[in-house]
C-alpha positions as CSV (number, residue, x, y, z in Angstrom):
1,M,76.5,131.4,112.9
2,D,74.1,128.4,114.0
3,E,76.4,125.5,114.2
4,G,74.1,122.8,114.9
5,K,71.6,124.2,112.0
6,A,74.7,124.9,109.9
7,F,75.7,121.2,110.5
8,R,71.4,119.8,110.1
9,D,71.3,121.8,106.6
10,L,74.3,119.6,105.1
11,H,72.1,116.5,105.8
12,A,69.6,117.6,103.0
13,A,72.0,116.4,100.5
14,T,75.3,113.5,100.5
15,F,78.3,115.3,102.2
16,V,81.7,114.1,103.7
17,M,82.8,114.6,107.5
18,P,86.0,113.7,108.0
19,N,87.6,112.1,111.7
20,P,90.9,114.2,112.4
21,S,92.3,113.1,115.7
22,D,94.2,116.5,116.6
23,I,93.9,120.2,116.1
24,G,96.3,120.7,113.2
25,T,94.6,118.2,111.2
26,A,91.2,119.4,112.1
27,L,92.3,122.9,111.1
28,W,94.0,121.7,107.8
29,L,90.9,119.8,107.1
30,E,89.0,123.1,107.3
31,K,91.1,124.8,104.9
32,A,91.0,122.0,102.2
33,G,87.3,122.9,102.6
34,F,85.2,120.4,104.6
35,K,81.9,122.1,105.9
36,A,81.9,119.3,109.2
37,L,84.3,117.8,111.1
38,A,83.9,115.1,113.5
39,T,85.8,113.4,116.2
40,S,87.1,109.9,116.4
41,S,87.3,108.2,119.8
42,A,89.4,105.4,118.2
43,G,91.5,108.0,116.5
44,F,91.9,110.1,119.4
45,A,92.6,107.0,121.4
46,F,95.6,105.8,119.5
47,S,97.0,109.4,118.6
48,Q,97.1,109.6,122.7
49,G,98.8,106.1,122.6
50,L,95.8,104.6,124.4
51,A,93.9,101.8,122.6
52,D,89.7,102.6,121.5
53,G,88.2,102.5,124.4
54,A,90.4,103.7,126.8
55,V,89.7,107.5,126.7
56,G,87.4,107.9,130.1
57,F,84.5,110.8,129.4
58,E,85.7,113.8,131.0
59,A,89.0,113.5,128.8
60,M,86.9,112.9,125.4
61,I,84.8,116.1,126.2
62,A,87.7,118.3,126.7
63,H,89.3,116.9,123.9
64,C,85.9,117.8,121.8
65,K,85.9,121.0,123.4
66,D,89.1,122.3,122.2
67,M,88.7,120.6,118.5
68,A,84.9,122.7,118.4
69,A,86.7,125.9,119.9
70,A,89.9,125.4,117.0
71,V,87.7,125.5,113.6
72,G,85.5,127.6,112.1
73,V,83.1,124.5,110.9
74,P,80.5,122.3,112.8
75,V,82.5,119.7,115.3
76,S,80.4,116.7,116.0
77,A,81.4,113.9,118.1
78,D,81.9,110.3,118.8
79,L,81.2,109.7,122.3
80,E,81.2,106.2,122.4
81,K,78.4,105.3,124.7
82,G,78.5,108.5,127.0
83,K,78.5,109.2,130.8
84,G,77.4,105.8,131.5
85,D,74.7,103.5,131.1
86,S,71.6,104.6,132.4
87,A,69.3,106.8,130.5
88,T,69.6,109.3,132.6
89,S,73.6,109.4,132.0
90,A,72.4,109.6,128.2
91,A,70.7,113.0,128.6
92,E,73.8,114.4,131.0
93,T,76.0,113.6,127.6
94,I,74.0,116.1,125.5
95,F,73.9,118.7,127.8
96,A,78.1,118.1,128.1
97,A,78.7,117.7,124.2
98,E,76.8,121.3,123.8
99,A,78.8,122.5,126.5
100,A,81.7,121.7,125.2
101,G,80.6,123.8,121.8
102,L,79.7,120.6,119.3
103,A,77.1,120.9,117.1
104,G,76.2,117.4,117.6
105,C,77.6,113.7,119.2
106,S,76.2,110.1,118.7
107,I,75.6,107.7,121.2
108,E,76.0,103.9,120.8
109,D,74.3,100.9,121.9
110,F,77.6,99.3,123.0
111,S,77.7,98.9,126.6
112,G,81.5,98.1,126.6
113,D,80.6,94.3,128.4
114,D,82.3,91.5,126.3
115,G,79.5,89.6,128.3
116,R,76.9,91.6,127.1
117,P,78.2,94.3,124.6
118,I,75.0,95.4,123.0
119,Y,72.7,97.0,125.3
120,D,69.0,95.5,125.2
121,F,66.4,96.7,122.6
122,S,64.5,98.5,125.3
123,H,67.1,100.1,127.3
124,A,68.9,101.3,124.0
125,V,65.5,103.3,123.5
126,E,65.0,104.6,126.5
127,R,68.4,105.7,126.1
128,V,68.3,107.5,122.7
129,A,64.8,108.4,123.7
130,A,66.4,110.6,126.8
131,A,69.1,112.1,124.6
132,V,66.6,113.2,122.5
133,E,64.6,115.1,125.1
134,A,68.1,116.2,126.3
135,A,68.3,118.0,122.6
136,R,65.5,119.5,122.2
137,S,65.5,121.3,125.7
138,L,68.9,123.3,124.0
139,K,68.6,126.9,123.2
140,R,70.2,125.9,120.1
141,D,70.5,123.3,117.2
142,F,71.8,120.2,117.8
143,V,71.9,117.0,115.8
144,F,71.7,114.0,117.7
145,T,73.4,110.5,115.8
146,A,72.3,106.9,117.5
147,R,74.3,104.0,116.5
148,A,73.3,100.6,116.2
149,E,76.6,98.5,117.0
150,N,75.6,95.4,116.0
151,F,78.1,94.4,113.4
152,L,81.0,95.7,115.3
153,H,80.7,93.5,118.2
154,G,79.7,89.8,116.4
155,R,76.2,90.6,116.1
156,A,75.8,90.5,112.1
157,D,72.1,90.6,112.3
158,I,70.8,93.0,109.7
159,D,67.3,92.5,110.9
160,D,67.7,93.5,114.2
161,T,70.2,96.4,113.4
162,I,67.4,98.1,111.2
163,R,64.5,97.0,114.1
164,R,66.6,99.4,116.7
165,L,67.6,101.9,113.9
166,Q,63.9,102.0,113.3
167,A,63.0,102.4,117.0
168,F,65.4,104.9,117.4
169,D,64.2,106.8,113.9
170,K,60.8,106.7,116.0
171,A,62.2,107.9,119.3
172,G,63.7,111.3,117.5
173,A,67.4,110.4,116.8
174,D,68.3,113.0,114.2
175,V,70.5,110.9,112.1
176,L,70.9,107.0,112.1
177,F,74.1,104.6,112.3
178,A,75.0,101.5,111.9
179,P,78.7,101.1,111.7
180,G,80.7,98.2,110.1
181,I,78.3,97.6,107.3
182,A,79.8,98.1,104.0
183,D,77.4,96.3,101.2
184,E,75.9,99.2,99.1
185,A,72.8,96.8,98.9
186,T,72.5,96.5,102.5
187,L,72.9,100.2,103.4
188,A,70.5,100.9,100.7
189,T,67.7,98.5,102.5
190,I,68.9,100.7,105.8
191,C,68.1,104.1,103.9
192,Q,64.7,102.7,102.3
193,A,63.5,101.1,106.2
194,V,64.0,104.6,108.5
195,G,62.6,108.3,107.5
196,K,65.7,110.0,109.1
197,P,69.6,110.7,107.2
198,V,71.5,107.5,107.5
199,S,75.3,107.6,108.1
200,V,78.0,105.5,107.0
201,I,82.0,104.9,107.6
202,A,83.2,105.1,104.1
203,P,83.8,101.9,102.5
204,R,87.5,100.9,101.1
205,D,85.8,100.1,97.5
206,A,82.7,102.6,97.7
207,S,82.7,106.1,96.2
208,I,80.6,109.1,97.3
209,D,78.1,109.2,93.7
210,R,77.2,105.5,95.2
211,L,76.8,105.8,98.6
212,A,74.4,109.2,97.4
213,K,72.7,106.6,95.0
214,A,72.3,103.9,97.9
215,G,70.7,106.5,100.1
216,I,73.5,107.2,102.0
217,K,74.0,111.1,103.4
218,R,76.6,111.7,105.7
219,I,80.1,110.0,105.3
220,S,82.6,109.8,107.8
221,L,86.1,108.1,108.1
222,G,86.0,107.3,111.7
223,P,89.5,106.7,112.8
224,R,90.9,105.8,108.7
225,L,92.6,109.3,108.8
226,T,94.6,108.2,111.7
227,Q,94.9,105.1,110.3
228,A,96.3,106.6,107.3
229,M,99.0,108.9,109.5
230,F,100.5,105.5,111.3
231,G,101.0,104.4,108.0
232,A,102.7,107.1,106.6
233,V,105.1,106.7,109.7
234,N,105.1,103.3,109.2
235,R,106.0,103.3,105.7
236,A,108.8,106.2,106.4
237,A,110.2,104.0,109.5
238,R,110.5,100.8,107.1
239,E,112.3,102.7,104.8
240,I,115.1,104.3,107.2
241,L,115.6,101.4,109.0
242,D,115.0,98.5,106.2
243,R,116.9,100.3,103.2
244,G,118.7,103.3,104.7
245,T,117.2,105.8,102.7
246,F,114.6,108.9,103.0
247,T,112.7,109.3,99.6
248,F,109.4,109.0,102.0
249,M,110.3,112.8,101.9
250,D,108.9,113.2,98.6
251,D,105.2,113.0,100.1
252,A,105.4,115.3,102.9
253,L,103.6,118.7,102.8
254,P,106.2,121.2,102.4
255,F,107.4,122.8,105.8
256,G,106.0,126.4,104.6
257,E,102.4,125.4,104.2
258,L,102.4,123.8,107.8
259,Q,104.3,127.1,109.4
260,G,101.9,129.2,107.1
261,L,98.6,127.7,108.6
262,F,99.7,127.2,112.0
263,S,101.3,130.7,112.4
264,R,98.1,132.4,113.1
């Protein structure tokens, strides 16, 4: 199977792409019926006892390689800003992602510099253009997602965000993504302003149908599944420590189901 093409074809309609932080969860989600998966930079960091942004690029690529090898569905990756700040490093990120067996990846315009968290417009576009050129040079299909990070870093500027997404679209990005925006009317405005599929992290009060009506093609979960898993552990721990009981086990998956899935 050409996983890049299969992944691209999913964007013809609205679909959900969950973000497991480990291989076991990835296998379970594949079994559940999801047609594509993605890594989560924050989810993986939390699973390793690290803060978001604290996982180095090589460690993240190794994680992505493990995830892509473990499942039979396309895997895309959240690769943060990539290997570095330059346009050349953005292209190198694509080559590393393809070598890891990924069907696609995303690169951000977040610099990692708290003083200037968002790359200047022209530099951000140069990075996207270099990543697109690298993706087009591959021998197999590869879906490149360009991310505009304003709303995650204190710049709630919808005009600049749309301007960036439109420029990323023109530069050839396959999918566009502005995380941190949950308002459905704003999402619809973004979808109408660009010509490529738009991705979103599922808002708490949204639904697949409503997001589809807004024009969204891809719904991811970011670190939400990892947060939910930590939430379940937290509730269990609090019950044990505060009440001295163990009813949290009622919601646990049966041991046999997990044993059966992983006894391959």
